[in-house]
N, C-alpha and C positions, 0 to 999 in steps of 0.2 A: 387350812390350807399347810401342807407343809412344807416350809421355805429349803432350796436348794441353795444352802449357804455358803457352799463349794464356787456357786456361781455368782455370787451376790461378793457386793465391793463396801465396804466404808474406808473411810480417810487413811487407813495407813496400809490397805491392802485387803486380800480377802476375806469375808466377813467370820471365817472356819472358827473363831474365836468369841462371835457373839452366843452362838446357842448354850454354853457353860454359863457364861455370866445371865443367862436369862433365866434357866436354872437355878442359879444362886438366890435367884429375889427369890424365890419360894423357901430357902433355908434358913437357919438358925444363926448363918455367920453374920456376925456384924462388920469384921471384915471386908465379906463377899459380898456385903450388901454394896457397901463404898465403891469399891472396884467395879459392881456391877452398873450402877448411877455413873461413874466415873466414866465408862467403855461407853454408854450410849451417850453421855454430853458432849466427851469428847471425839469418838471416833465414829459413832453413829451418827450424828448430826453435829458432824466439825465444824465449830464456828459459828454457828445457824444454817449453815449448808448441806441439803440433803445427797445421798449416795444409793445405790442401788441395795442396801441392805436396809433402808430407811423405813420405807414403809415396810419392808415383812415384819422387822422391828415394833413398829407399831403395830401391827396386830398382834401381834403375842402379848406388849404388855398388853394391852385391852383383854387381852384373852381371860389372862391372869387377874387381871383386877374384874373381870367380870365374874371370874368365876370366884373369889374370893381366894385366890394360891397364893397371892402375893404376902409374903412379910408385912406385919400391918407396920415395920419400922420405915421400907421402902414406897411407901402409899403415895408421900407429899412428893416424893422425887418423880414418879413415874407419871404422876400428875401432870407436873413440872416438864417434861419429856412430850409430852404429849401435847399441853400449851404449845411448849417451842417448836413441834413439829409442824404444829399448827401454822404457825407465825412464819413459819421457813415457806410452806407453802404457799400463803398470800406474797412472802417478798419475795420470790424466784417466777410468781406468775408471769407469763410475757417474755422469759429468757428461753432463746433458742438451745439453750447449754444444757438446761435442765427440763424441756420440753418433755423427754419421752421415760424423764421421771416422776413426771406430774400428778399424771389421771391416777395412777396406784397411790402416790401420796396423799391427795385430794381423798380417794377413795376408803381409804383407810382411816383416815383423821375423822371423817363423817362418821364412818361406824363407831369410834372410838366416842362422838360428841354426847349421845343417850349412856353411853357407861358413865362417862366422869359427871356427867347431872346428875345423876341417881347418887353417886357419893357425897355430894355438897352437905346434904345433912349431917354426914360424920365431920364434915368441918373442924378443924380447933379453932378458936374463936381467931386466934391473933395469925392466922391465915386466910381468912375467909373472905378478904378482899384480893389476895392472892392468884387463891382459887378461882374467886368471880373471873379474875382478869383471864387467867386461861381457858376459861368457859367460853369467853365473849372473843376469841380468837377461833376458836372450835368451830362455836354455833354461824360465824363468817364463814366457814366454810363447808361444813356442815347443811346449811338452807342458806344459800348467799341471798336469795331473793326474797326470802322469805322476812317479816317485819320483824321478829323477832319479840312480841310482845309478852308471850310468855318469859321469857326471860328477864325480860326488862321489869315487869311485874315482881318477879323473885328478888333481881337484886336491889330494885327500890324500898322492898320489905328488909332486906339482910341487910341496906346503910344505914337503916333506921336505931338498927341496934349495935352498930359498930363505934362506938366512941374517937376512932381514927379520924383522919382528915379527910374529909366529904369529897375534897376535889377528885379523891382515886376512884370512887364509883362515879361522878361524875364523867370522868374520863371513860369509865367503863360504857355507859350509857353512851355515851358521843360516839364508840366506837360500832355499838350498834344502831346508829341512825337514830337516836332520839330528840324529838325536839326540845332543845336547853332553854331556846328566848326567852321563859320566864325568869332563868338565872340571870342574867344580864343585871339587876337590880339586888344580886344577893350580896349579904354581908360583906364576906368570905372572898377575898379580891384573889383569892385562886379558884374561885367556884365560879366568879363573875366572869375571867380570864380564858377558862377552860371553854365555859356555854362562848363565849366571841369565838373561840378559834375553831369549833365548832361550826357556827354560823358566821363565819368570816365575812362573806358576801353583805349581809346587814348593812345598813350602815351604821347601825349600834354597835354593831358586833368590830367593825371597822375602826371606830372612835376608841372604844376601850383597848383594842392591839394596839393603836397609833397614843395612848396613854399610860399604854404599861414601858415602852419603851423608855420610856423616862423616870419608868420607879422599879424600884428595887425588885428584882424578880421573883416571884412567889413561890413557897415549896411544891415541888411538882411539874411545875411548868420547867422543859427544857428551853433552853434560850436557842437555840437552832428553831424549835417551831414557833415558837412568837416572832424571831427576824423573819422567818419566811415569808413568815401570815403577812409581817405588815408590808416584806416588798412586794409579794403577789397581788394583792389588794390597794396599792397604791398607786396614779396613773402617774405619778413620776416622784423625785427625792424630796420637788418642794413641797411637797405636802405631808411629807412626814421629817420637816427639816430640824425643825426644834427639837421635839424628841429623840431621831438619829444622831444630831450632834449630841444628848445629853449621854445616849447609850453609849456612841462611840469613845467619849469621854470619859467612863470608868470602867468598860470592859477590861478583862485581861488580855494578853498575848496568846491564850488559847482559843480564841476569837477570832483567830486569823479566816478560817474555811465558815463558818457558819454564826459569828458573830459581828464585831467591825466590820471585820474584812468583808461581811457580806453587803456590809451597809457602805463601806467605801467602793466596792463595787458597784454599786447601783446609781453611788453620785457619781463616780467617773468610770461609763461605760466606754468611754472610747480615750485613747491615750491624748488626742488634739482636743478634749474637751475644752472650751472659755473657762476662767474662774468667773462665774458666775457670783453674786452674793451668796446663795444658799450655797453653792460650792466652798467657797472661803469660810462659811458657818463650819460645813464639815474637817475641812482642813485644820480650821483652829482648833475644834473641840480633839482632833486628832491629836495635834501635837501639843496640846495641855493632859496626853493621857500619861500618867507617870508611872507606868509599867515600861519599865527599862530593856524588855526583855524584847518588846516591839520592836524597838530601836537598834537591837544586837544586830550589828550584820551579818552574824553568823549563822543569823534563826535563817534558814535559806524560805522557810512556811510564810513566815511575816514580809521577806523583803519581796516574793512574789506578789503579794495585793498590792505592793507598792507600784513595782514594774507594770501590773497589766495598766493600773488607772494611770501611767503615767509621771507618777510623782519620786520625787529624790526619797532615797529612804535614809533622811537622815532628817531629826527634830527641828533643828535650827533652821535648815531648805524649807521645808515644810513653813514654817512660821516666815518664812520670809515670802515665800509664795500669796502667804494669803496677807499678808501686809501690800504686798505689789499690786496697786492700784491703776498701775497701766498696763495689768499684763488682760 
């Protein structure tokens, strides 16, 4: 299918420059390769958001890879672009703004999946898990109702040959819907926590998530996903108070949205909440946090957390509130 690039757009206007970049992917010009890959990443899929040129570009890249015409030095970058396109299709699903673009984008990603899968045998050893994560995102678009058993078997086999962190492979399997409950007792804390996050509704999973709030975050697990899971599966702040207080007391200011701030908001959902024993514990933990940026009056993001919770954005005042037994 030939695209009418004049009618298509990317983040910076009409996509009339895209065909030249696509042709450059077949050349021996290293600078042109870099420019073309940058164009796909920055213009065609700008910050992960698709435009009308995205699906035709995915189709063109797939054709280059399937025919073996893409220069070998560009293959990894092109597969990354396809994986990002798949992730974009998943992220914008349900958005009215992107609704007109989504059917073609999903169709082209689905067509790219078997091509990318066939190239897995030639993956450099240090890129195996990265390539696997890209395939997972594409498989979720290509076969959303499929059990993905073939890909899961393939990933499990590849994982046994990878000396790197196992959590990355477990995360790939989790994205495919694998049952990971047998890993609740794994000796690797990152693997245990990834399994718990996958099965957060399970009692054992909830317990592992709660305990993880009070421990250093293992590599590979993001602060936000842990805190969101803890809040989502807790009936109230009382059920996770001890661990939440520990987390709040050592998090840094950047957690205003997805870390300490989310837990404070969970503890103080209304500005007029009475200071129960649990909320005093949370407040004491917050006042005990030594990250001065949390208390910087010029930090609007942190200040907003306090304002919404009905708390003073002042460390001493928070301590006094926590001490005020008559309140």
